[in-house]
C-alpha positions in Angstrom: 9.5 32.9 13.7 12.1 29.7 13.2 10.6 26.9 10.7 9.3 24.3 13.4 10.2 21.7 11.4 13.7 22.5 11.0 14.4 23.5 14.6 12.7 21.1 16.0 14.5 18.1 14.1 16.3 15.8 16.6 19.9 16.5 17.4 20.3 12.9 18.6 19.3 9.9 19.6 17.4 10.4 23.0 15.7 13.1 21.1 14.6 11.0 18.6 10.9 10.2 18.4 9.2 7.1 17.1 10.2 4.1 15.2 11.0 2.3 18.1 10.8 -1.4 16.2 14.0 -0.2 14.1 15.8 2.8 16.6 14.6 1.4 19.8 17.6 1.0 22.2 17.9 -2.7 22.5 17.2 -3.1 18.8 20.5 -3.9 16.4 20.8 -0.8 14.2 20.3 2.0 17.7 23.4 -0.7 19.0 25.7 -0.6 15.5 25.2 3.2 15.7 26.5 3.7 19.2 29.2 1.4 18.3 29.9 3.6 15.3 29.9 0.9 13.1 27.3 1.6 10.3 26.0 0.0 7.2 24.4 0.7 4.3 20.8 1.7 4.6 17.3 2.2 3.0 14.6 4.0 4.9 10.7 3.7 2.9 7.9 4.5 4.4 5.6 7.9 4.8 6.8 11.5 4.9 7.2 12.9 7.7 8.6 10.1 9.8 12.0 10.9 10.9 13.7 9.5 7.7 16.0 12.4 6.9 16.4 13.4 10.6 17.8 9.3 11.6 20.4 9.9 8.5 21.4 13.3 10.0 21.9 11.9 13.2 23.8 8.7 11.9 26.3 11.0 10.6 26.7 13.3 13.8 27.1 10.3 16.5 30.2 9.4 14.0 31.5 12.4 13.4 31.3 12.2 9.5 30.4 14.9 6.7 27.1 14.7 5.4 26.2 15.0 1.6 22.6 15.4 0.5 21.3 14.3 -2.8 18.0 14.0 -4.5 17.9 10.9 -7.0 15.3 13.0 -9.2 18.2 15.3 -9.8 21.4 13.5 -9.2 24.1 13.4 -11.7 26.8 10.8 -11.7 29.7 13.2 -11.8 28.5 15.0 -8.7 28.8 11.6 -6.6 32.1 10.5 -8.5 33.1 14.1 -7.3 32.9 13.0 -4.0 34.0 9.5 -4.1 37.7 11.4 -5.6 37.7 13.8 -2.7 37.6 10.9 0.3 39.5 8.3 -1.4 42.7 8.6 0.4 41.1 9.9 3.5 40.6 8.0 6.8 36.6 9.8 6.8 34.3 7.5 5.5 31.4 10.4 4.2 27.8 9.4 4.5 26.3 10.4 1.3 22.2 10.3 1.9 20.1 9.8 -1.1 16.0 10.9 -1.7 14.0 9.2 -3.5 16.3 6.9 -3.9 13.8 4.6 -5.7 14.2 6.8 -8.8 18.4 5.7 -9.3 18.7 4.5 -12.4 21.0 1.7 -12.9 23.7 3.5 -14.5 23.8 5.8 -10.8 23.3 2.0 -9.1 26.6 0.7 -11.0 28.4 4.0 -9.4 27.0 3.0 -6.3 28.1 -0.6 -6.2 31.9 -0.7 -5.8 31.9 2.0 -3.3 29.4 0.3 -1.2 31.3 -2.6 -1.3 34.5 -1.1 -0.5 32.9 0.5 2.3 34.6 4.2 0.8 31.7 5.8 2.0 28.4 4.9 3.6 25.1 5.4 1.4 21.8 5.8 3.6 18.5 6.3 0.9 15.2 7.3 1.6 11.9 6.6 -0.3 8.1 7.4 0.3 8.0 3.9 -1.7 9.1 0.3 -0.9 12.7 0.6 -3.0 12.8 -2.9 -3.5 11.5 -3.7 -6.4 14.0 -0.8 -7.9 17.0 -1.3 -6.0 19.2 -4.0 -8.1 19.8 -6.9 -5.9 23.7 -6.2 -5.3 23.0 -3.2 -3.9 20.2 -4.8 -1.6 23.0 -7.6 -0.9 25.4 -4.7 0.8 22.7 -3.0 2.7 19.7 -3.3 5.2 16.2 -2.1 4.0 13.9 -0.5 7.0 10.3 0.6 7.0 9.4 4.0 8.7 5.8 3.9 10.1 3.5 7.0 10.5 4.0 8.3 13.8 1.7 7.3 16.4 -0.4 9.7 18.1 1.4 9.7 21.4 4.8 9.7 18.9 2.7 13.4 17.8 2.1 14.5 20.8 5.5 14.6 22.0 6.5 16.6 19.3 3.6 18.5 19.3 4.3 19.1 23.3 8.2 20.3 22.5 6.9 22.6 19.9 4.9 23.9 22.8 7.5 24.2 25.3 10.3 25.6 22.8 8.0 28.4 21.3 5.8 29.3 24.4 3.2 28.9 22.2 -1.1 29.2 23.2 -3.2 26.9 22.1 -6.4 25.5 22.6 -7.1 21.5 23.3 -9.7 21.3 20.2 -6.8 22.8 18.8 -4.2 20.6 19.7 -6.1 17.6 18.6 -6.6 18.8 15.4 -3.1 19.1 15.1 -2.8 15.6 15.3 -5.6 13.9 14.2 -5.3 15.8 10.5 -2.0 15.2 9.9 -1.7 11.5 9.6 1.3 10.6 11.5 3.3 13.0 9.4 5.1 15.3 11.9 6.3 17.0 9.2 2.8 17.9 8.2 1.6 18.7 11.9 4.7 21.1 12.6 3.9 23.1 9.1 0.4 23.8 10.0 1.4 25.5 13.2 4.4 26.9 11.9 1.3 29.0 9.9 -1.3 29.4 12.5 1.2 31.0 14.9 2.2 33.3 11.8 -1.7 34.7 12.1 -2.6 34.8 15.5 -0.5 34.2 18.7 -2.8 31.9 20.3 -3.7 28.9 17.6 -7.4 27.7 17.5 -9.3 25.0 16.3 -11.0 28.1 13.3 -7.5 28.9 12.4 -6.1 25.6 11.9 -9.4 24.6 10.2 -8.9 27.2 8.0 -5.5 26.3 6.5 -6.5 22.8 5.9 -9.8 22.0 5.5 -9.5 17.9 5.3 -7.4 15.6 7.1 -4.2 14.8 5.1 -4.9 11.4 3.1 -2.5 9.0 1.8 -3.8 9.3 -1.7 -2.4 7.3 -4.1 1.5 7.9 -5.2 2.6 5.0 -3.2 2.0 2.1 -4.4 2.2 0.4 -1.2 -0.5 2.5 0.0 -2.3 2.0 -3.0 -2.3 -1.7 -2.9 -2.8 -2.2 0.6 -5.9 0.2 0.9 -7.6 -2.0 -2.0 -6.4 -4.8 -0.5 -7.6 -3.8 3.1 -11.1 -3.4 1.2 -11.5 -6.4 -0.3 -10.9 -8.2 3.0 -13.1 -6.6 4.9 -16.1 -7.3 1.9 -15.0 -10.9 2.5 -15.2 -11.0 6.2 -18.4 -9.3 6.3 -17.5 -6.2 7.3 -19.5 -3.5 6.4 -18.2 -0.5 8.5 -14.3 -1.7 7.4 -15.2 -2.4 3.6 -16.6 1.6 3.8 -13.8 2.8 5.9 -11.2 1.6 3.0 -13.7 2.8 0.7 -13.6 6.7 1.9 -9.4 5.8 1.9 -9.3 5.0 -1.1 -11.5 7.9 -2.5 -10.3 10.3 -0.5 -7.0 9.5 -1.5 -8.3 10.8 -4.8 -8.5 7.0 -6.3 -10.0 6.6 -9.2 -13.7 5.4 -9.9 -12.4 2.4 -12.2 -9.9 1.7 -10.1 -12.1 0.6 -7.8 -15.0 -0.3 -9.3 -12.8 -3.2 -11.0 -11.6 -4.6 -7.9 -15.7 -4.4 -7.1 -16.7 -6.8 -9.8 -13.9 -9.2 -9.6 -14.7 -9.6 -5.9 -18.4 -10.0 -6.9 -17.5 -13.0 -9.2 -14.6 -14.1 -7.1 -16.1 -14.5 -3.4 -19.8 -14.4 -3.8 -20.0 -16.0 -7.4 -23.0 -18.2 -7.8 -24.0 -17.8 -3.7 -25.6 -15.0 -5.3 -25.3 -14.3 -8.9 -27.3 -10.9 -8.7 -23.8 -9.7 -6.8 -22.1 -8.8 -10.3 -24.9 -7.7 -11.8 -24.8 -4.4 -9.3 -21.5 -4.6 -9.1 -21.0 -4.3 -13.1 -23.6 -1.6 -13.1 -22.0 0.6 -10.9 -18.9 0.1 -12.8 -20.9 1.8 -15.9 -22.7 4.1 -14.0 -19.7 5.8 -12.4 -17.6 5.4 -15.7 -20.7 8.2 -16.7 -21.0 10.4 -13.5 -17.5 10.9 -11.9 -17.0 12.4 -8.5 -18.0 13.2 -6.1 -21.6 11.6 -6.7 -20.3 8.1 -7.2 -19.1 8.1 -4.0 -23.1 7.4 -3.1 -23.1 4.7 -5.7 -19.6 3.1 -4.5 -21.0 3.0 -1.0 -24.4 1.1 -1.8 -22.4 -1.8 -3.4 -20.1 -2.2 -0.9 -22.9 -2.6 1.8 -24.7 -5.3 -0.4 -21.3 -7.2 -1.7 -20.5 -7.3 2.4 -23.9 -8.7 3.1 -24.4 -10.9 0.4 -23.3 -15.0 1.2 -20.2 -16.0 -0.3 -18.6 -18.7 -1.6 -15.6 -18.8 -4.1 -16.7 -22.5 -5.9 -16.4 -21.0 -9.1 -13.1 -19.4 -8.9 -11.5 -22.9 -7.7 -13.8 -24.8 -9.8 -11.8 -22.7 -13.1 -8.7 -22.6 -11.2 -8.4 -26.5 -11.2 -9.9 -26.9 -14.5 -6.8 -24.6 -16.1 -4.2 -26.3 -13.7 -5.3 -29.8 -15.5 -5.1 -28.3 -18.9 -1.7 -26.5 -18.6 -0.4 -29.9 -17.0 -1.0 -31.7 -19.8 -4.5 -33.0 -19.3 -5.7 -32.2 -23.0 -8.4 -34.8 -24.2 -9.7 -36.1 -27.0 -13.5 -34.5 -27.8 -16.0 -37.5 -28.0 -17.4 -37.6 -31.5 -20.9 -36.7 -30.9 -19.7 -33.3 -29.4 -17.8 -32.4 -32.5 -19.0 -30.3 -35.6 -20.6 -32.9 -37.3 -22.8 -34.1 -34.7 -22.8 -37.4 -35.6 -24.5 -39.4 -33.2 -25.5 -36.5 -30.5 -28.3 -36.5 -28.9 -30.6 -33.1 -28.4 -31.3 -32.4 -25.0 -34.5 -30.9 -25.7 -36.0 -33.6 -27.6 -35.7 -35.6 -24.5 -37.3 -33.3 -22.3 -34.5 -31.3 -21.3 -31.9 -33.7 -20.4 -30.6 -37.2 -21.7 -27.3 -39.1 -20.4 -24.5 -39.1 -22.7 -20.6 -38.8 -23.2 -19.3 -35.0 -22.7 -15.7 -35.8 -21.2 -13.1 -38.7 -22.7 -12.2 -39.1 -18.9 -14.6 -38.4 -15.5 -12.9 -35.3 -14.4 -14.3 -33.1 -11.4 -13.4 -29.7 -10.8 -16.5 -28.0 -8.9 -17.4 -28.6 -5.7 -20.4 -26.6 -4.5 -20.4 -24.4 -1.2 -23.8 -25.6 -0.8 -24.5 -21.9 -0.1 -27.6 -19.2 -0.6 -28.4 -19.5 -4.4 -25.5 -21.9 -4.9 -28.2 -25.1 -2.3 -30.8 -23.8 -4.9 -28.4 -24.2 -8.6 -27.5 -27.5 -6.8 -31.6 -28.6 -6.5 -31.7 -27.8 -10.4 -29.3 -29.5 -11.6 -30.3 -33.0 -9.3 -33.5 -32.1 -10.7 -32.7 -32.1 -14.2 -31.2 -35.1 -13.9 -33.6 -37.0 -12.0 -31.6 -37.1 -9.1 
């Protein structure tokens, strides 16, 4: 039995599946490959989405030599050997560098003159966005493309080709599981299929489930996924969509995210987006943070779920968040007022509100400033009524 992921690797642009936003027939990169005018390229995105395959297709389509390096073990001397070998050659080799976000500045400096003179074509790949790890000089001489997870239709095409090529017998339920449990990762799908075939000639759902108990999750190794999922959860909470918030929470939990990371964001959300519309929200969020720090997984999922449902259901107000930001902005921009004498530590002339029934008119700021604008929502409305009653308005 062949290693399916290598055996079924596309050899031409016509065989390449997915990434139509990059390599569709009307896209600029497709036209450049057809014309054999290849720029320096950096591909990033989820694993098993065709980054290496496209690099090999490009090398084959322009008839160039292809060299594979991994940034985790690459040595400058190895790069220089390749560059020296092709120094006076008409052939421009393609250097494919995997895990390109791990390139050191020294290694990038070695690449720079080669990229500048086009002595070789550099194609890099990474599961993480290399934008922040590549120097400005490298980025200005290249193009960055994000590879997206394969769609269900893409995965079906790849799976059907494997079934036809290998003349496989496979249950419909098994097909569905191969696709849905692989998270848009074609390599993972074919790897699962490859080992299922070694067990039995007929691929069944039970065999696949026995090999892969749970669907592949994003995990938290990818910074983009790590923060994107958290961002999606917070935005769903803000939009009061309970089911969406629970879904993204489940993604974070299943991906191995720590309770500390999740609960910190829930506490911040409780104050920033709910605030005094429901002051109890921050109490529940903080209680969840403290409790989960003692309990851990898997039981913490229950507390997190309860907290998320509560926060999504709360009335929302960011008036406290806006008020402190306005106050800080004034101070940062030089609004430094003198403290009225009766408010300093000597207390001379200070009127003690409790001696006046709880409130008395007196000056607290040298100038009249206004930072807080109540949304008049839920409990904020009660607070507004309280302050009016206190001041006798």
